[in-house]
C-alpha positions in Angstrom: -50.0 21.2 37.4 -46.2 21.9 36.2 -44.3 24.8 37.7 -40.4 26.0 37.0 -37.9 26.1 39.6 -34.7 28.5 39.4 -31.5 27.0 40.5 -28.5 28.4 40.6 -26.4 30.3 38.2 -30.5 30.9 36.4 -30.9 27.0 35.0 -34.6 27.1 35.0 -36.0 23.6 36.4 -39.6 22.1 35.4 -41.4 20.1 37.7 -44.6 18.3 38.3 -47.5 18.8 41.0 -49.3 15.2 41.7 -50.9 14.2 44.8 -49.7 17.1 46.9 -46.0 16.3 46.0 -43.7 18.7 43.4 -41.5 15.6 41.7 -38.6 17.6 40.1 -36.8 16.1 37.3 -33.0 15.4 38.3 -31.1 15.5 35.2 -28.1 12.8 34.7 -26.1 12.6 32.0 -24.4 9.2 31.2 -23.1 9.1 27.8 -23.3 5.5 26.9 -25.9 4.3 28.1 -29.5 3.0 26.3 -31.3 2.0 29.1 -30.8 5.2 31.4 -33.2 5.6 34.6 -35.3 9.2 35.4 -35.1 10.4 38.4 -37.3 12.7 40.5 -37.1 14.2 44.2 -39.9 14.9 46.2 -39.8 16.6 49.3 -41.8 15.2 52.0 -41.1 16.0 56.1 -37.4 15.2 57.3 -35.6 14.0 54.0 -37.2 13.7 50.1 -39.1 10.7 48.5 -36.5 9.4 45.5 -38.0 7.9 42.6 -36.6 6.3 39.3 -38.4 5.0 36.4 -37.5 3.1 33.8 -38.0 2.5 30.5 -37.5 -0.1 28.3 -38.6 -1.6 24.7 -40.4 -4.2 26.4 -40.5 -3.1 30.4 -40.6 -0.8 32.1 -39.8 -0.4 36.4 -39.9 2.0 38.9 -38.3 2.3 42.8 -38.9 5.0 45.4 -36.5 5.3 48.6 -36.6 8.1 51.3 -33.6 10.3 51.6 -33.1 11.9 55.2 -32.6 15.5 54.8 -34.2 16.8 58.2 -32.8 20.3 56.9 -33.5 19.8 53.5 -30.0 20.8 52.3 -29.4 18.3 49.2 -29.6 21.2 46.2 -29.5 20.6 43.0 -27.6 21.4 40.4 -27.9 21.9 36.3 -25.7 21.4 34.1 -24.4 23.4 31.5 -25.0 22.6 27.8 
């Protein structure tokens, strides 16, 4: 199930719900990189789970970490298009 989240300045970002968590894409733009990972975050008690996914032509990799933020103050701003 997907939902749309409104960000600062009226920008919208899609979130995907999986296993009771809302995984929000953290969009990044880096010029000149052919294999740049996708990043997502999910709000959990005491902070965020941050998921990285890298897709290559011959293999893929994932990693997950916990980012402590007890008051969930980490904000994500959308890039201007």
